[in-house]
C-alpha positions in Angstrom: 0.1 -0.1 -0.1 3.0 2.2 -0.3 2.9 5.0 -2.8 0.2 7.2 -4.0 -3.4 5.8 -4.4 -3.0 6.6 -8.1 0.2 4.7 -8.4 -1.3 1.7 -6.3 -4.4 1.8 -8.7 -2.2 1.7 -11.8 -0.2 -1.3 -10.4 -3.4 -3.2 -9.4 -4.9 -2.6 -13.0 -1.7 -3.9 -14.6 -0.7 -6.9 -12.6 -3.1 -7.5 -9.8 -1.0 -6.1 -6.9 -1.6 -5.6 -3.4 -4.7 -3.4 -4.0 -7.0 -6.6 -3.9 -6.4 -7.0 -0.2 -6.0 -3.3 0.7 -7.7 -1.3 3.3 -10.0 0.2 0.4 -11.7 -3.3 -0.2 -12.1 -5.1 -3.6 -12.0 -3.1 -6.7 -15.2 -2.8 -8.6 -16.1 -5.4 -11.2 -15.2 -4.4 -14.7 -17.8 -5.2 -17.3 -16.7 -7.4 -20.2 -18.3 -5.2 -22.8 -17.5 -1.5 -22.5 -20.6 0.8 -22.6 -21.4 2.6 -25.8 -21.2 6.3 -25.1 -23.2 8.8 -27.3 -21.1 10.6 -29.8 -19.8 13.9 -28.8 -21.4 17.0 -30.2 -19.4 20.0 -30.9 -20.6 23.1 -29.1 -21.1 26.2 -31.0 -18.2 28.5 -30.3 -19.0 32.2 -30.1 -17.7 33.9 -33.3 -17.3 30.7 -35.1 -20.5 31.1 -37.2 -18.8 32.8 -40.1 -18.8 29.7 -42.1 -22.6 29.4 -41.6 -23.8 32.9 -41.2 -27.5 32.0 -40.9 -27.2 28.9 -38.9 -29.2 25.7 -39.6 -32.7 26.9 -40.6 -35.6 24.6 -40.2 -39.2 25.4 -41.4 -41.6 25.6 -38.6 -45.1 23.8 -39.0 -46.8 27.1 -39.6 -44.3 27.9 -42.4 -45.3 24.7 -44.1 -49.1 24.7 -43.6 -49.3 28.4 -43.8 -47.4 28.4 -47.1 -49.7 25.7 -48.6 -52.8 27.7 -47.4 -51.4 30.8 -49.1 -50.8 29.0 -52.3 -54.1 27.2 -52.3 -56.3 30.1 -51.5 -54.4 32.4 -54.0 -54.8 29.9 -56.8 -58.5 29.2 -55.9 -59.1 33.1 -55.9 -57.6 33.4 -59.4 -59.3 30.5 -60.8 -62.9 31.9 -59.9 -64.3 34.7 -61.8 -64.2 38.0 -60.2 -67.4 39.1 -58.7 -69.3 41.4 -56.3 -67.2 44.4 -55.4 -64.2 43.6 -57.1 -65.2 46.0 -60.0 -65.5 48.8 -57.4 -61.9 48.2 -56.1 -60.4 48.0 -59.6 -62.2 51.2 -60.5 -60.5 53.0 -57.6 -57.2 52.0 -59.0 -58.2 53.2 -62.5 -59.2 56.5 -61.2 -56.1 57.3 -59.1 -54.0 56.0 -61.9 -55.6 58.6 -64.3 -55.1 61.4 -61.8 -53.3 60.8 -58.5 -54.1 64.3 -57.1 -57.7 64.8 -58.1 -59.3 61.4 -58.8 -62.9 61.3 -60.2 -65.8 59.6 -58.3 -65.0 55.7 -58.4 -68.2 55.0 -60.3 -69.8 58.1 -61.8 -69.0 61.1 -64.0 -68.4 63.3 -61.0 -65.5 64.6 -58.8 -64.2 62.2 -56.2 -63.4 64.5 -53.5 -64.2 63.1 -50.1 -64.7 59.4 -51.3 -63.3 56.9 -48.6 -62.2 54.5 -51.2 -59.1 56.7 -52.0 -57.1 55.2 -49.0 -53.3 54.7 -48.6 -53.9 51.0 -49.6 -55.5 52.3 -52.9 -52.9 54.9 -53.5 -50.2 52.3 -53.1 -52.0 50.1 -55.8 -52.3 53.1 -58.1 -48.5 53.8 -57.8 -47.7 50.3 -58.6 -50.2 50.4 -61.6 -48.6 53.5 -62.9 -45.0 52.2 -62.5 -45.9 48.7 -64.2 -48.5 49.9 -66.7 -51.0 47.4 -65.2 -54.8 47.9 -65.3 -57.2 47.9 -62.3 -58.2 44.2 -62.6 -54.5 43.0 -62.9 -53.6 45.0 -59.7 -56.7 43.6 -57.9 -55.8 40.1 -58.7 -52.1 40.7 -57.6 -53.4 42.1 -54.3 -54.8 38.7 -53.4 -51.5 36.9 -52.3 -50.2 40.2 -50.8 -53.5 40.6 -48.6 -53.3 36.9 -47.7 -49.6 37.2 -46.6 -50.3 40.1 -44.4 -53.3 38.1 -42.8 -51.2 35.1 -42.2 -48.3 36.8 -40.7 -50.5 38.8 -38.4 -52.3 35.7 -37.2 -49.1 33.9 -36.5 -47.7 37.1 -34.8 -50.9 37.4 -32.5 -51.0 33.7 -31.5 -47.3 33.8 -30.6 -47.9 36.3 -27.9 -49.8 33.8 -26.0 -48.2 30.3 -26.8 -44.8 29.4 -28.0 -46.1 25.9 -29.0 -45.2 25.5 -32.8 -48.5 24.0 -33.5 -50.7 26.7 -32.1 -50.7 29.0 -35.1 -51.4 26.1 -37.4 -54.5 25.1 -35.4 -55.5 28.7 -35.3 -55.4 28.9 -39.0 -57.3 25.8 -39.5 -60.1 27.1 -37.2 -59.9 30.4 -39.1 -60.8 29.0 -42.3 -63.1 26.1 -41.4 -64.5 26.5 -37.8 -67.5 28.7 -38.3 -70.9 27.1 -38.8 -72.8 24.9 -41.2 -74.6 27.8 -42.8 -72.3 29.4 -45.4 -71.4 33.1 -45.1 -69.8 35.3 -48.0 -69.1 38.7 -46.9 -66.1 41.0 -46.8 -64.3 40.9 -43.5 -65.3 37.4 -42.7 -62.4 34.8 -43.0 -64.0 31.5 -43.7 -62.5 29.8 -46.7 -65.6 30.3 -48.8 -65.7 34.0 -48.2 -61.8 34.3 -48.5 -61.6 33.1 -52.0 -64.0 35.8 -53.1 -62.8 38.8 -51.0 -59.0 38.1 -50.4 -58.2 40.9 -52.8 -60.3 43.4 -51.0 -59.0 46.2 -48.8 -60.8 44.7 -45.9 -58.6 41.6 -45.9 -55.5 43.6 -45.8 -57.0 45.8 -42.9 -57.8 42.6 -40.8 -54.3 41.3 -41.3 -53.2 44.6 -39.9 -55.6 44.6 -37.1 -54.2 41.3 -36.1 -50.8 42.7 -36.3 -51.8 45.6 -34.1 -53.1 43.2 -31.5 -49.9 41.4 -31.5 -47.9 44.6 -31.1 -50.2 45.7 -28.1 -49.8 42.2 -26.5 -46.0 42.4 -26.8 -45.7 46.0 -25.4 -47.7 45.1 -22.4 -46.2 41.6 -21.8 -44.1 41.3 -18.6 -41.7 39.3 -20.7 -41.4 41.7 -23.5 -38.0 41.8 -25.1 -37.9 45.5 -25.6 -39.4 48.4 -23.4 -42.8 50.1 -24.3 -41.0 53.3 -25.4 -43.0 56.4 -26.5 -41.8 55.7 -30.0 -43.3 52.0 -29.9 -46.6 53.5 -28.7 -46.7 56.2 -31.2 -46.1 53.5 -33.9 -48.9 51.4 -32.6 -51.2 54.5 -32.9 -50.0 55.2 -36.4 -50.9 51.6 -37.5 -54.4 52.0 -35.9 -54.8 55.2 -37.9 -53.7 53.3 -41.1 -56.4 50.6 -40.3 -59.0 53.5 -40.0 -58.1 55.0 -43.2 -57.9 51.8 -45.2 -61.3 50.3 -43.8 -63.0 52.2 -41.0 -65.3 49.3 -40.1 -62.4 46.9 -39.3 -60.8 49.7 -37.4 -63.6 49.3 -34.8 -62.5 45.8 -33.9 -58.7 46.9 -34.2 -58.9 49.7 -31.8 -61.2 47.9 -29.4 -58.9 44.9 -29.3 -55.9 47.1 -28.7 -57.6 48.8 -25.9 -58.6 45.6 -24.1 -55.1 44.2 -24.5 -53.6 47.3 -22.8 -56.2 47.7 -20.0 -56.0 43.8 -19.1 -52.4 43.2 -19.5 -50.6 46.3 -18.2 -50.1 46.1 -14.5 -48.1 49.1 -13.4 -50.8 51.8 -14.0 -49.8 55.2 -12.8 -50.6 58.8 -14.1 -47.4 58.7 -16.1 -48.0 55.3 -17.6 -51.6 56.4 -18.7 -50.1 59.6 -20.2 -47.6 57.5 -22.1 -50.3 55.2 -23.6 -52.3 58.2 -24.5 -49.9 58.4 -27.3 -51.6 55.5 -29.1 -55.0 57.4 -29.8 -53.2 60.7 -30.3 -51.1 59.1 -33.0 -54.0 57.4 -34.6 -56.0 60.8 -34.8 -53.1 62.6 -36.2 -52.6 60.0 -38.8 -56.3 60.0 -39.8 -56.5 63.8 -39.7 -53.5 64.5 -42.1 -54.9 62.3 -45.0 -55.7 64.6 -47.8 -58.3 62.6 -49.8 -61.1 62.5 -47.4 -62.1 63.4 -43.8 -61.9 60.0 -41.9 -63.9 61.5 -38.9 -67.0 62.4 -41.1 -67.5 58.7 -42.1 -69.7 57.9 -39.3 -72.5 60.2 -40.8 -72.7 58.0 -43.8 -73.2 54.7 -41.7 -77.1 55.5 -41.8 -77.0 54.8 -45.5 -74.9 51.5 -45.2 -77.0 50.1 -42.4 -79.9 48.4 -44.5 -77.1 46.7 -46.6 -75.7 45.2 -43.4 -78.9 43.9 -41.9 -78.5 40.4 -43.3 -75.3 40.0 -41.1 -77.7 39.4 -38.1 -79.7 36.7 -39.8 -79.2 33.0 -39.3 -76.7 33.7 -36.6 -77.0 29.9 -35.0 -76.3 28.3 -38.3 -73.4 30.5 -39.1 -71.6 30.4 -35.8 -72.8 27.4 -33.6 -69.6 25.4 -34.5 -67.2 28.0 -33.3 -69.3 28.9 -30.3 -69.3 25.1 -29.4 -65.7 24.7 -29.5 -64.4 28.2 -28.7 -66.6 29.3 -25.9 -65.6 26.6 -23.5 -62.0 27.5 -24.1 -62.5 31.3 -23.3 -64.5 30.3 -20.1 -61.5 28.2 -19.0 -59.2 31.0 -19.6 -61.3 33.5 -17.7 -61.6 30.9 -15.0 -57.8 30.8 -14.8 -57.3 34.5 -15.1 -60.2 37.0 -14.7 -58.0 39.6 -16.5 -57.6 37.1 -19.6 -57.5 39.6 -22.7 -59.0 37.0 -25.1 -62.1 36.5 -22.9 -62.5 40.3 -22.5 -62.1 41.0 -26.3 -64.7 38.5 -27.1 -67.3 40.3 -24.5 -66.4 43.6 -25.8 -66.8 42.6 -29.4 -70.2 41.0 -28.6 -71.3 44.2 -26.9 -70.6 46.2 -30.0 -72.5 43.7 -32.2 -75.4 43.8 -29.8 -75.4 47.6 -29.9 -75.6 47.6 -33.7 -78.7 45.2 -33.6 -80.5 47.3 -30.9 -79.7 50.7 -32.3 -80.5 49.7 -35.9 -76.8 50.5 -36.9 -76.4 47.1 -38.6 -73.0 48.2 -40.0 -71.5 47.3 -36.7 -72.3 43.7 -37.5 -69.1 43.5 -39.5 -67.5 43.1 -36.2 -68.8 39.7 -35.9 -66.1 38.5 -38.3 -63.3 39.6 -35.8 -65.5 38.4 -32.9 -65.3 34.9 -34.3 -61.5 35.0 -34.5 -61.1 35.3 -30.9 -62.5 31.9 -29.8 -60.9 30.3 -32.8 -57.5 31.5 -31.4 -58.6 30.4 -27.8 -59.3 27.0 -28.9 -56.2 26.8 -30.8 -54.2 27.7 -27.6 -56.1 25.1 -25.5 -55.4 22.2 -28.0 -51.7 23.2 -28.4 -51.0 22.6 -24.7 -48.3 19.9 -24.2 -49.3 16.1 -23.5 -50.1 14.0 -21.8 -53.7 15.1 -21.9 -56.4 14.4 -19.5 -59.5 12.6 -20.7 -61.4 15.7 -21.0 -58.9 17.5 -23.1 -58.8 14.4 -25.5 -62.5 14.6 -25.7 -62.4 18.3 -26.5 -59.9 17.7 -29.1 -62.1 15.0 -30.9 -65.1 17.4 -30.7 -63.0 20.2 -32.3 -61.9 17.8 -35.1 -65.4 16.8 -35.8 -66.6 20.4 -35.8 -63.8 21.4 -38.4 -65.0 18.5 -40.6 -68.6 19.5 -40.4 -67.9 23.3 -41.0 -65.8 22.4 -44.0 -68.1 20.0 -45.7 -71.2 22.0 -45.3 -70.1 25.6 -45.5 -66.5 26.0 -46.8 -65.7 23.0 -49.2 -67.5 24.8 -52.2 -64.5 27.2 -52.3 -61.8 24.4 -53.4 -63.9 21.3 -54.2 -65.8 20.6 -57.5 -69.5 20.5 -57.4 -69.6 16.9 -58.1 -67.7 16.2 -54.7 -70.0 18.3 -52.6 -73.4 17.6 -50.9 -76.4 18.6 -53.0 -77.1 22.5 -52.5 -73.7 23.3 -51.1 -72.6 26.9 -51.6 -70.1 27.9 -54.1 -68.2 31.2 -54.9 -70.5 33.3 -57.2 -70.0 32.7 -60.9 -70.4 36.1 -62.4 -70.0 36.7 -66.2 -67.2 38.9 -67.6 -68.2 42.3 -69.2 -64.9 42.6 -71.1 -66.9 42.4 -74.3 -68.8 45.6 -73.4 -65.7 47.4 -72.3 -63.9 46.7 -75.6 -66.5 49.4 -77.1 -66.9 51.7 -74.1 -63.9 53.9 -73.5 -62.8 54.9 -70.0 -64.8 57.8 -68.7 -67.9 57.5 -71.0 -71.0 57.1 -68.9 -73.1 54.2 -69.3 -76.8 53.9 -68.2 -77.9 50.2 -66.9 -79.9 48.7 -64.0 -78.3 45.3 -64.3 -76.9 44.5 -61.1 -73.8 42.6 -62.2 -73.0 45.1 -64.9 -73.3 48.1 -62.5 -70.7 46.6 -60.2 -68.3 45.2 -62.8 -68.0 47.8 -65.5 -66.5 50.5 -63.3 -63.5 48.3 -63.1 -62.8 49.0 -66.7 -62.9 52.6 -66.2 -66.6 53.0 -67.4 -68.7 55.6 -65.6 -72.2 54.5 -64.2 -75.1 56.9 -64.7 -76.4 55.4 -61.6 -73.8 54.1 -59.2 -74.8 51.0 -57.1 -73.0 52.0 -53.8 -73.4 55.0 -51.6 -70.3 57.3 -51.4 -69.8 60.6 -49.4 -68.6 62.0 -52.6 -72.1 61.7 -53.9 -75.1 62.8 -51.8 -77.6 59.9 -51.4 -80.5 62.0 -52.5 -78.7 62.6 -55.9 -77.8 58.8 -56.2 -81.4 57.7 -55.5 -82.6 60.4 -58.2 -80.1 58.8 -60.6 -81.6 55.4 -60.1 -85.1 56.6 -60.5 -84.1 58.0 -63.8 -82.3 54.8 -65.0 -85.3 52.6 -64.1 -87.7 55.0 -65.9 -85.4 55.0 -69.0 -85.3 51.3 -69.4 -88.8 50.5 -68.2 -90.6 51.9 -71.2 -92.7 54.3 -69.2 -90.8 57.4 -70.2 -91.6 59.1 -73.5 -88.8 60.2 -76.0 -88.7 63.7 -74.5 -88.0 62.4 -70.9 -85.5 60.0 -72.1 -83.7 62.7 -74.0 -83.7 64.8 -70.9 -82.0 61.9 -68.9 -79.5 61.4 -71.6 -78.4 65.1 -71.4 -78.6 65.4 -67.7 -76.3 62.5 -67.1 -74.3 62.6 -70.2 -75.2 59.1 -71.1 -73.3 57.7 -74.2 -74.2 53.9 -73.7 -77.0 51.8 -72.7 -76.9 48.1 -71.4 -80.1 46.3 -71.5 -81.1 42.7 -70.5 -82.6 40.3 -72.9 -86.0 41.1 -71.6 -85.9 45.0 -71.8 -87.0 46.7 -74.9 -84.6 48.8 -76.9 -85.5 52.5 -77.1 -85.9 53.9 -80.6 -83.0 56.2 -80.5 -80.5 53.6 -79.4 -78.3 51.7 -81.9 -77.1 48.0 -81.0 -73.4 47.6 -81.0 -72.9 44.3 -79.4 -74.5 41.6 -77.2 -73.4 39.0 -74.8 -73.4 35.4 -76.0 -73.3 34.3 -72.1 -76.1 36.5 -70.7 -77.9 37.7 -73.7 -77.4 41.5 -72.7 -77.3 44.1 -75.3 -74.8 47.1 -75.6 -76.3 50.0 -77.6 -75.2 53.5 -78.4 -77.2 56.5 -77.4 -76.8 59.9 -79.2 -76.7 63.2 -77.5 -75.1 62.3 -74.3 -72.3 65.0 -74.5 -68.7 64.5 -73.8 -66.8 62.1 -71.6 -64.9 62.6 -68.4 -61.9 64.7 -69.1 
């Protein structure tokens, strides 16, 4: 036992020395087979990433599934014929492209001063059209993937403020496009798959993507684990973003601003007079951003809501059929969140949005029903967060997940599948995107700026996209008094009904500078009109009318 322990250990290992009977007892048994050790991994040394500056990038589940949804909805939107309000939005691009500083009315042979359609979104589209030489319809189609990308990025940013689980945004996206109800709803501002295919190119879709982004920014600024301080510049930037949403789509701004307010009030813990003064920068910046816009007065738009209210009344019909699936899956998740935390922002956002929607119904201002589109997003996100929780799950969570999967399948099959599946693969009577005819055949003869008289619903909403002016615009606009618009429609109906004599028809032509007439196959052609062309698809007739005066300069 003489020498150091290390020397004795070495001698014993080599030749079985006195260590075997030493005071330390017998040596441990040596296994015949050496254990297999895991391979050593090189630790990343700081500063050694110069050979791989971006590191090893792996796509997240949301990048994969969100990319597939982005491609699929874009292709579906391009495959279906444009319809509904697409002509109006294409017309705005055409008017701004013709005159950036003093655009004409989007649909009539009138000045366009005060029209809310001339937003920063439309101005950016017009600048793109002038730079590339594109027409309004092309810009409208190209806006679809851009708007959808903003929406997907906004949803991802918002969900990540509540969960870092990689599948939470994926589930939120699935619920967003499929979890609504079994009664289909096609309306701007509602993000079901059937609606998105038709309205993804609308400014409202872009505005809703910005609204989700504003919610994400507000949640990040009020998070106790925020990575950067809630500086005055950050709050002012959030206010400018809210002002931008107000200018692009004022109705969507109601949900955006209300959501930001709820997030700030429920998540900010250190309330003092100084903190309140700092957060006052958000509404102040929003007001300034809206006030400096030169094309229209954003704060005068509330007076025009009375005219739009009858149009939005159908949003309050069939509420159970349109939303029962999202209520069945999303409301338990919201209730559970409020039980865990009475200040949960998602639960309070849903309650505030619901109060706004109820106010619209009770007061008769049905335009506020547009907030129902963003109201449904909140329980969809809450359900996604609940189902993205780590496993193992308890039995009730497993049952909840199965119910959510069944609800998604039902919602997709009965209300959303018509957007992407052929009619032969759908249940009988399933809704599909509108199949409107094209009016390019008429636009080949009518030059931009020439007024056309018609009472055909599809033609009135489509032809302005080609730069054609309507003698009787279909939609209300602050740039045209509602009384005058109603008078134009009465004159148009009188002209095509056959009840007006030749003198009255000539007066209508002179007053509204009518150069062209478009009639259905069942309407009688006036004696002074000369047929120029007709549609092989719808049977509508395009005729020239003499004595209408000059076109818009």
